[in-house]
N, C-alpha and C positions, 0 to 999 in steps of 0.2 A: 427410572427416577435418578436424578443426578445426586451426587454426594459432595460434601465439602471435605477436601483432602488437604491437610496441613503439611507443608514441605519443611523438613528439618535441614540442618546444616549438611549432614552427610549426603543427603539427596541433592541438595542445591549445588554442592561442589562438583558432583558428577554432571549435572546439567550444564554448568558453566565450563566444564572441562578444565578444572584447576590442576595444574601439573603436580603429580605426586599424591593427589587425593582423589583421583578419578578411576579407581580400580573397577567399579561396577558400572561404568558409563553406558555400555550397550544395553544392558538389562534395564537400567533406570530410564533411558531414553525410550525404549519400547513401552515400558509401563506408563510413562508420562504421555506418550502419544495415544495410548489406549484410553487414558483418563480424559484427554481432550476430546477424542472422538465420541465418547459416551456422554459428554456434556458436563463432566464434573467441574466443580469450582475449586481452583487451586490458589488460595491466597498465600502470600509469602509473609511469614512473621518477621517483624523488624529485627528480632534477635538473629535470625538466620541470615538476613541481609548484612548485618554488621559483622557477624562472625566470618562470613565469606569474604567480606572486604579485608578483614585481617589476614585471612589465608592468602588472598591474592597479593597483599602488600608484602608478604614475607619473601625473601630472596628464593630463587630457584634452588632445588636440591643440588648439592655440590657436583654430582656427576654431570648434570646439564650445564652448570655454570663453568666447569673446567673444560667442557667439550671443545674440540677444534673442528668438529663436523660442521660443514657449511649450513646444514638445515637447522642446527641448534645454536642459535646466536647467544652468546654469553650475555648475561644480565649486565655485567660491568661494561661490556663493549657497547651495548645498546643505550645505556644511560649516560655514561661519561663520554663527552665529545673528545675526539682525538686532537692532540695538540697541532697547531698549524704553524 
């Protein structure tokens, strides 16, 4: 029998892989896949969607923002166009 499972913000940030808030990503993805395979219904509460939008809109944590590593593009460099 399938269940109705409500996803809260702390789970949703891991599913979306929000930087700095995705500490349990692997475990949550595995649990989420199991829920889908068993036919559980997973509605997303509007509050969780809005809260995650706020988390995504926040700037990257400073170590990533200040990074010069080519794989970690600075938020400032990706948003502000370079002068021509």
